[in-house]
N, C-alpha and C positions, 0 to 999 in steps of 0.2 A: 674599513672600508661598509662596514653596517651601519655605523655615523655618518659617512660622508654619503650616502644612499638613502640614511634616512629609514631603515629599516631594521627591526628587532630581530634577533639571531635565529628564530626559528624562519622567521622570514628566508634567511637568508637558502637555508638548505629545500624550504617549499619552491624556490623560484629558482633552483637549478644555478646560483651564481657560481661563478669559475672563471677563473684567471687563466690567460692565454696567454703565451711566450710564444716569440719568434723562433724559430729554429727547432730541434728534435729534442732540446733539454729543456724541462720542464725546472726554473730555477725559482718561482715562486710559489705560495697558495696560501688558501683563508684559513687562521687557523678555528675550529670549528666551535670550540666554546666562546674564543672573544671575537669571531669577526674580524681580527686583524689582519693584515698584509703582512706574511715573515716567512723569509727565505727557507725553500724545501731541502736544499741540499748547498753544500759548503760552493763557495763561487770563489774561482783562481783568476782575478785580476792579470797577472802576468799572461795566462793562457788564452782570456778570453781577450783582450785588447793590446794585446801584445806590446808595441811602439808608441799607442796611440796615447798623447797626454791624455786624455778627460774620454772614462769608460761610462757609457752609459747604456743600460741596458733596459728596454721599452716591453708597457707587458700590457694588456688590456684588462677589462671587465668586462665581462660577459653574464648578461642578465635575462632570463627567460622570461617570458608573461609581460603583464601591465606593467608600468610605471606611473 
């Protein structure tokens, strides 16, 4: 995420970059030392998507301040 946004790692913290998931469960987070998008917890495909063949989880990246 840091590389895609063109930011250095300290700028991720300074700008308040956050990952926003739909729903109550936070599935993704930013790794503080690398700036990578990582899974925040175990993701159970069968529980989330049940009988749907293609399972898609959407999330957004929020960046506070000017870019």
